[in-house]
N, C-alpha and C positions, 0 to 999 in steps of 0.2 A: 198682630191680632192674636188674642188668646182663643184657642180652639175649645176650651172648656165650656160645656153647656151649662148655662146658669139657670137657676130657679126663676120662673116668671115673676115671682114676688120681688126678687132682687132687681129685676129689670124694671118693673113698675116703680119701685122705690127711687130709681135713678131718674125718673121722668122729668122732674122739675129742673134738675141740674142739666140734663141733656137737651131739654127744650131750647134753652138759649143757644146751644151749639147748632141745633137743627135750624133755628131761625137765622143765625149768622150765616150759615151755608146758603140758605135760600135768599139771603139779601143780595147775593150775586146773580140771582135769576132762578127760574124754575128748574127743578131737578126731580128725577124719579127716586124711589126709595133705594134701589141699588146704587145709584150715583151718590146719594147722601151717605150711605153706609161706607162706600169706598173712601170718601173724603174723611169721614170720622174714624175709619179703621175699626169698625164694629160689625158684627154679623148682621145681615139683612133682617133676620128674624127679630133681633133686638131693636133695630132702628124702626121697624114697622110699628112696634108698640108706641114709640115716642112720636112718630109722625101721626099716627091715628089719634093720640091724645091731643096733640097740637091742633089737629083738624077738629076734634070734638069740641074743644074750647074756643074755637074761632080764630086762632092765630094764623092758620094756613087754610088753603082750599085747593082742590084738584082742578087742573085744567081739563075741560070736558072731553077732549079728544086724546085717546092714548097714543103713545109713540108707536113707531113701526114694530117695536118689540112687545107691544101690548101692555106697556106699563103706563100708568098715569103719572103725569108730572104734578108737582105741588108747588104752589107759590104763596108768598106772603099775602095776607089780607090787608088791603089798604084801609087805614083808619081815617075816615073823613069827617 
């Protein structure tokens, strides 16, 4: 993982590309932002942008009860 701090505009530009990766990871089941970041090998701060964008656009939703570490898990929204 690169330790260089990127400009938030760069991170947001990557959102559409990274959304598919986030959704693929969540296809295996609910995960927290730190868990998604670990799998993607990206900083939590960057992954948070992408998770929040996916949530905003209705691709994912949080599970209402936080984990023991007080993180919310996110899961795919079922399209019915």
